[in-house]
C-alpha positions as CSV (number, residue, x, y, z in Angstrom):
1,X,-5.1,1.1,19.5
2,X,-4.8,0.9,15.7
3,X,-4.0,4.2,13.9
4,X,-7.2,4.4,12.1
5,X,-7.1,6.0,8.7
6,X,-4.4,6.7,6.2
7,X,-0.8,5.8,7.0
8,X,2.1,8.1,5.8
9,X,2.5,6.0,2.6
10,X,-1.3,5.7,2.2
11,X,-1.5,9.6,2.2
12,X,1.2,9.8,-0.5
13,X,-0.5,7.2,-2.6
14,X,-4.0,9.0,-2.4
15,X,-2.3,12.4,-3.1
16,X,-0.3,11.2,-6.1
17,X,-3.4,9.7,-7.7
18,X,-5.5,12.7,-7.0
19,X,-3.1,15.3,-8.1
20,X,-0.6,13.5,-10.4
21,X,-2.7,11.5,-12.7
22,X,-0.9,13.0,-15.7
23,X,2.4,11.2,-14.8
24,X,1.6,8.2,-12.5
25,X,-0.5,5.1,-13.3
26,X,-2.1,3.6,-10.2
27,X,-2.4,0.0,-9.2
28,X,-6.2,-1.0,-9.3
29,X,-6.0,-3.9,-7.0
30,X,-5.9,-3.4,-3.2
31,X,-5.0,-6.3,-0.8
32,X,-6.7,-6.6,2.5
33,X,-5.1,-8.5,5.6
34,X,-6.1,-9.2,9.0
35,X,-3.8,-8.6,12.1
36,X,-3.9,-8.1,15.8
37,X,-3.1,-4.4,16.4
38,X,-3.4,-4.8,20.2
39,X,0.1,-6.5,19.7
40,X,1.5,-4.8,16.6
41,X,0.4,-1.3,17.8
42,X,0.8,0.3,14.3
43,X,1.4,4.0,14.0
44,X,0.9,6.4,10.9
45,X,4.6,5.7,9.9
46,X,4.3,1.9,10.1
47,X,4.5,-0.1,6.9
48,X,4.1,-3.7,5.8
49,X,7.1,-5.0,7.5
50,X,5.9,-4.0,10.8
51,X,3.0,-6.5,10.8
52,X,3.9,-9.6,13.0
53,X,0.5,-11.0,13.8
54,X,-1.0,-11.7,10.4
55,X,-2.3,-15.3,10.3
56,X,0.1,-17.8,8.6
57,X,-1.7,-21.1,9.0
58,X,-5.0,-22.9,7.9
59,X,-6.8,-21.5,4.8
60,X,-6.2,-17.7,5.5
61,X,-5.0,-15.8,2.5
62,X,-5.0,-12.1,1.9
63,X,-8.1,-10.9,0.0
64,X,-8.3,-8.3,-2.7
65,X,-10.8,-6.0,-4.4
66,X,-10.5,-4.0,-7.5
67,X,-10.9,-0.2,-7.7
68,X,-12.2,-0.2,-11.3
69,X,-15.1,-2.5,-10.7
70,X,-18.3,-2.9,-9.0
71,X,-16.3,-4.1,-5.8
72,X,-16.3,-0.7,-4.5
73,X,-19.3,1.3,-3.5
74,X,-19.0,5.2,-3.1
75,X,-21.3,7.1,-0.8
76,X,-21.5,10.3,1.3
77,X,-21.4,9.9,5.0
78,X,-21.6,12.9,7.3
79,X,-20.1,15.2,4.6
80,X,-17.3,12.7,3.8
81,X,-17.0,10.6,0.7
82,X,-16.7,7.0,1.8
83,X,-15.4,3.9,-0.3
84,X,-16.6,0.5,0.8
85,X,-15.7,-3.0,-0.3
86,X,-16.8,-6.3,1.4
87,X,-14.2,-9.2,1.6
88,X,-14.6,-12.6,2.9
89,X,-11.6,-14.5,4.5
90,X,-11.6,-18.4,4.7
91,X,-10.2,-19.0,8.1
92,X,-10.8,-22.7,8.3
93,X,-8.1,-24.3,10.6
94,X,-6.5,-20.7,11.1
95,X,-5.4,-19.9,14.6
96,X,-4.7,-16.4,16.1
97,X,-6.6,-13.4,17.2
98,X,-7.3,-10.4,14.9
99,X,-8.9,-7.0,15.7
100,X,-8.0,-4.9,12.7
101,X,-7.7,-4.9,8.9
102,X,-5.1,-3.3,6.8
103,X,-5.2,-2.4,3.1
104,X,-1.9,-2.7,1.0
105,X,-1.2,-1.1,-2.3
106,X,1.8,-1.6,-4.5
107,X,3.5,1.6,-5.6
108,X,6.7,3.6,-5.7
109,X,7.0,5.7,-2.4
110,X,9.6,8.2,-3.5
111,X,8.2,10.9,-1.2
112,X,7.9,9.0,2.2
113,X,10.5,6.3,1.5
114,X,12.7,7.6,-1.4
115,X,12.2,4.5,-3.4
116,X,13.2,3.8,-7.1
117,X,10.7,0.8,-7.6
118,X,7.3,-0.1,-6.5
119,X,6.8,-2.1,-3.3
120,X,3.8,-3.0,-1.1
121,X,2.8,-0.3,1.2
122,X,0.0,0.4,3.8
123,X,-2.9,2.4,2.6
124,X,-5.6,2.5,5.3
125,X,-6.1,0.7,8.5
126,X,-9.3,0.1,10.8
127,X,-10.4,-1.8,13.6
128,X,-12.9,-4.7,13.0
129,X,-16.7,-3.6,13.6
130,X,-17.1,-6.7,15.8
131,X,-13.9,-6.2,18.0
132,X,-11.5,-8.9,18.6
133,X,-11.9,-12.3,16.9
134,X,-10.4,-15.8,17.8
135,X,-10.0,-17.1,14.3
136,X,-10.2,-20.8,15.5
137,X,-13.9,-20.2,16.3
138,X,-14.8,-19.4,12.6
139,X,-14.7,-20.9,9.2
140,X,-15.3,-17.7,7.3
141,X,-14.8,-13.9,8.5
142,X,-16.5,-11.2,6.5
143,X,-15.6,-7.5,6.8
144,X,-16.4,-4.4,5.0
145,X,-13.4,-2.3,4.3
146,X,-14.3,1.4,4.8
147,X,-12.1,4.1,3.6
148,X,-13.2,7.6,4.2
149,X,-11.8,10.1,1.7
150,X,-11.5,13.2,3.8
């Protein structure tokens, strides 16, 4: 089962940009990828290199949304602030099964990973609302990325 919510590096990213805006400039683009967590079985300490099931064929490509644009909608849901962005993947001629999304941000993880330069890291993962999908059955796959800011 996917570790839903912030990964360790995602929590670091969120805290840095909530509490240290005086010294850190954040990346404003977030990548979204699809993968099969029933195989990858990510945990909170997992990071980008742990994904083995992201599609690599057909027209599949990671999608992006921008934080400082109308791509993201903020709302309150059950006392939590929620950020949502909808992305559409072109999966024409793409094979494989996916059941989860992962958001990726590029930043220097000097707390969790002791880095001296920026690298891609997991921010937030979630299962697909519609469950597992065999990509060979679709041309497009649309999903709304939901990040609860609790």
